[in-house]
N, C-alpha and C positions, 0 to 999 in steps of 0.2 A: 720690478716688484708689483704685484697686483694689490688691489685694495683688501686690506684684511692681513697683510703680511705674505711672506713667501708661500707659495702653494705647498710646499713640502712640510710646512708645519699645520696645515689645515686638515681636518678630518676627511675621510674618504669612505663612500659606501661602496662595499664590495659584495655585491649580490645581497644576501640577508645579514651580513656582519658589517660593522663600522669600525674602521681603523682610526685611532686617535689622531694621527698624523700619516704622512707618506713615507716614513722610514722603514725599510724591511730589512731584517737581519737574515741574509741569505744562508742557504744550507751549507755548512762547512763540515768537512770530514774531521772528526775528533777520535773516534775508536775509544771511547770511555765507557762502553757498556760491558756487560758480562759475556762471557764466551757463547752463550746461548742467545745473545741479542736482548736480553732484559736490561731495562734502564737501571743505571746506578745513582747513588747520591751524588757522586762527582759529576756525572752528566747533567743531572737536574740542577745542581748549583751553577754549573756553566751557562746553562740557557737563561735561568733565572737572573743572572746578573746581566745578560743582554736586554732582558725585559726591564729591569730597573734602570737601565741606562737610557730608556726613553724610546726604543723601537716601538712601533705600533703592531708589527707582526714579526714574530721570531720563528724561523724555520729549524727543525731539527735536522740533522744529517740525513742522507738518503737512506730509507728503511727498506730491507729487502722483504719481498712479499711471499717468497717461497725459499725454502732452505737450500735449494740448488742454485739460487740466484745471489747467495751471500758472497761478497767480495773481499771482506776484510775480516780478521778474526774477532775483533771487538766492535763490529758494526751494529748499529740499532736494527732491532728486528720487529716486523709486524705480521710475522708469518703465522702465528697460532694465537688462540684466545689467551693463552697464558702470558701474552706480552700486555694485554689490556691494563692490568693493574699498575704496571710501571709507566706506561703511557699516560694513564690518568694522573699519576703523581706529577709527571712532567707538565702536563696541561695545568694542573692546579698551580704549581710553582710559578709558571709564566704568567697565569691569570692574576696571581697575587702581586705581580710586578707591574700590572696594568696593561699588558700586552696579550694579543692573540697568538695562539700556537698553530704552526703549520707544519705538516709533514710531507716530505717528498718521497714518493713510492717508487721503488726501482726493482729490477732483476738484472743481474750482471750479464746474463746470456754467456756468450763465448768469452767474456772477460773473467768470469768466475772460474776458480780452479778447485780440483778436488782436494788439494792440500789444505785449503781453508774450509770448504763448505762440506766436505766429506762425500760429494756426488760428483759424477762426471758432469761437466758443462752441458747445457742444452742450448741450442741455437736455431736459427731459421735454416741454416746449412751448416755442414761440417767444415767450417773455415776457421782454423786456429787463430788465436790472438797471440802473437809472438811477444809483444811487450809485457803481456800478463803471465807468460810462462810457457805458451805454445801447446797447451794440452788440447788434443783434438776434441771438439765438441760432438755430441750426437745431434742429428737433425730431429726436431719435434715433429712427430706425425700431426696431421691436420686436427685430429681430435684434441691432441694435447695443447695445440695453440689456443683453443677456446678455453681449456682448462687454465692456462697461464693468464689470459685475460680475465677469467673469473678469479684467480688468486689476487689480482690488483683489487677487485671489488671487495673480496672478503677482507683484504687489508685495509681498505677504506672504510668498511664497517666497523672494524675493531677500533680505528682511530676515532671514528665518530662516537662510538660507545664510551671511549675513554675521555671525551670532552675536546678533542682537536677541532679547531675551527676552520681550517683551510688545508685542501689537499692539493698537491701538485704531482702529476705523473712525469717522471723523468724520461724524456724521450730524446735525449741527446748524448753527446760524449762517448758514443760507441757502445751504449748498453743495449739491452734486448730490443726495446722499442725502436731505437735507431737503427739497430741491425736489420729489422724488417723493412725499414724505409730505404735502406742503401742497397744499390745493385752490387755493390762490392761484397757484401756479406749474405744477401739474400739471392740465392741461386735457384730457388724453388721453381716448379712448373705447375704447382697445384693452385687452388684458390687464393693463396696468400703470396703469389709470386709478384702480383702488382700491388704495391701498398695503397693505391687510390681505389682498388677494387672495393665494391659495396660490402662483400663478405668480410673483408679485413677490417674495414672501418666499423662494421656492426659488432665485431668481436671486441673492438676497443671500447666501443660505447657500452658494452656490457659491464665494463669495470665500474661504471657510475651508477648502474642499476640499484645496488643495495643502499645508495645514498642520494636519492633524488633531492632537487632543490638545495643543493649544498655547494659552497663555492669551491671549485676545483679547476685545474687547468692542466694543460700538457705543453711541455716546452719541447719543441721539435725543431731541428735544423732543416734548412732547405737542402735537399740532396740532389745532386745531378743525376738526371735519368728518373726523377721522381717528381710527380705533380704536387706531392705532399709538401707543405711548408712548415 
């Protein structure tokens, strides 16, 4: 135990924001939102309880950045400006509990299924995800890859407008970003074939352009055959 008590109980500076302690409520799938991804009173109350419980940073469940990336029927959405008022209510409730609000941005890629999203899944390559249902995804053209990166940026902008404090890019667990990093799912031969290529990384950086100087991170696994960690 260090001087001043356990480190977990001490404040922590995270870029321009300050956590009251080092306890973080991780993003947990609840599916308490409306069918269009709008925040509900039930979900607001759920996260507010975590804030009142003492966590310094409370993350919402993964929020889809584009409609074709929706993976669950009542998943949280950040895909249109219509989601901003609900996200603002969520941020206000968490702030009232003394915590900061984080949102994890995600696109399901090949794991999304048309029975849920209403769209054919889009992915780096047409490799089906059998555990999710096995629907064949379409391969995103190069121009659309940049559009997908921009969708993350627009979702981040909406979160910032709503008062969200921290953003995380979901880059693991087999979702879209992870799919680009994995040689098992990325069979491309164009500029996005190598996940460490400068063009691929510049497209990911474009996700942060609408919200400069704002705390955000990307959780990515280390993938065999890739230099990306």
